N, C-alpha and C positions, 0 to 999 in steps of 0.2 A: 473538395467543396461539397460533395454529396449529390452531384447532378449526373449520376451514372447514365450513360446512353441517352443523354438529352442534348439537343442542338437548338439554339435560339436563333430566331430571325432578327431579333433586335436586342440590344443591350444599352442601358443608360448608365453612364458613369458621371454623375452630376455632383459637383462640389464635394468630392471625396478625396481626390488625389492630393490636395494640399495638406491633408491630415496624415498622410502615410510617409514612411521613410523611403529612401531610394530602393531598398530591397523589397519593401512591400509593394511599391509601384510596379516594379518589374514582375513580381509574382501575380499581381492583379492583371497585368497585360497578358501574361502567359496563360492565365486562367480564361480570360476573355477569348483568346485564340483557340483554346481547347473546345469551347462550347458554341462556336459560331461556324457557319458554312460560307461558302462563296456567296456574295450578294447580301449577307446579313448587314444590318445597319447598326452602327454604334454611334451614340450621341455622347460627346464628352464636353463638359463645362468645367472650367477651373477659375481660380482667382488669378488674374493677371498680375504680372510684376508691376503694373501701373495702379494696382488697387491702393486705395487711400491708406490702408493700414500698413502698407509697405514703405511708408515714408522713412527716410534715413534717420530722422530725428525721433522716431518712435522706438523707445527702448524695449517695448513689448511686442514688436512686430513678429517675432518668432515664438512667442509664448503659446499661441493657439495654432497658428499655421506653421507647418514645418518648412514650407517653401511657397514661392509664387512662381508663375509660369509665363513664358513668352512662347511665341510660335515655334521657335527652334527646339525648345524643350519638348513640346508635344510631338514634333516631327521625329525626335529621337525615340520617344516612347512608342509611338504608333508609326513605325517606319513605312515609308511609301512602297517598299518592296513587298510588304505584307498587307497593306491597307490601301484602298483607293479613297481619295478625298472627294466627297460630293460637294461639300460646302465648308468653308472656313471663314470665321468672322472673329475679329478682335474688337469687341464692343466695350465701351466704357460708359457707365451710367453713374451720375452723381446721386447720392442718396437724397430722398425727400426729407422734409422736416419730420414726417411721421416715422420714416425709417430710422433716423437718428435717435428719436425719442424711444422707439421700440428697442433699439440696440442698447441704449444706455440703461433702460430698465432691466433688460435681460442680463446685461453684464453685472449690474448691481446685485441681482438675485443669485447669479450663478458663478461669478468669477471674482477673484481678488486681483484687480489690476488698477493701475493709476487711471482714474476716470478722465483726467485731462488728456490722455492719449486717444480717447475715443472721438 
């Protein structure tokens, strides 16, 4: 990774894991472990398996995200033998009308998907 002899007190892994393959996830976690010390803080945010784009009727649900997560998935990646959990939250937030419009415009400009699935 290029961080020779560097140790971090904090690492943020935010909305990245769902874009990685299982092998890439494991590599990321191993790299995080290499560059932290005891009492370093790691903040992890992911798209829950309850995310609205993970609906069973959405044929494009894996076109952008490789997977969605539940708490069990995160406990497997960041095992409690190696990491202490300070705070765990499974939060679900419905998008606002502004969020929906923004996403539709972004998808129109950058993606080729069925707009009805948004």
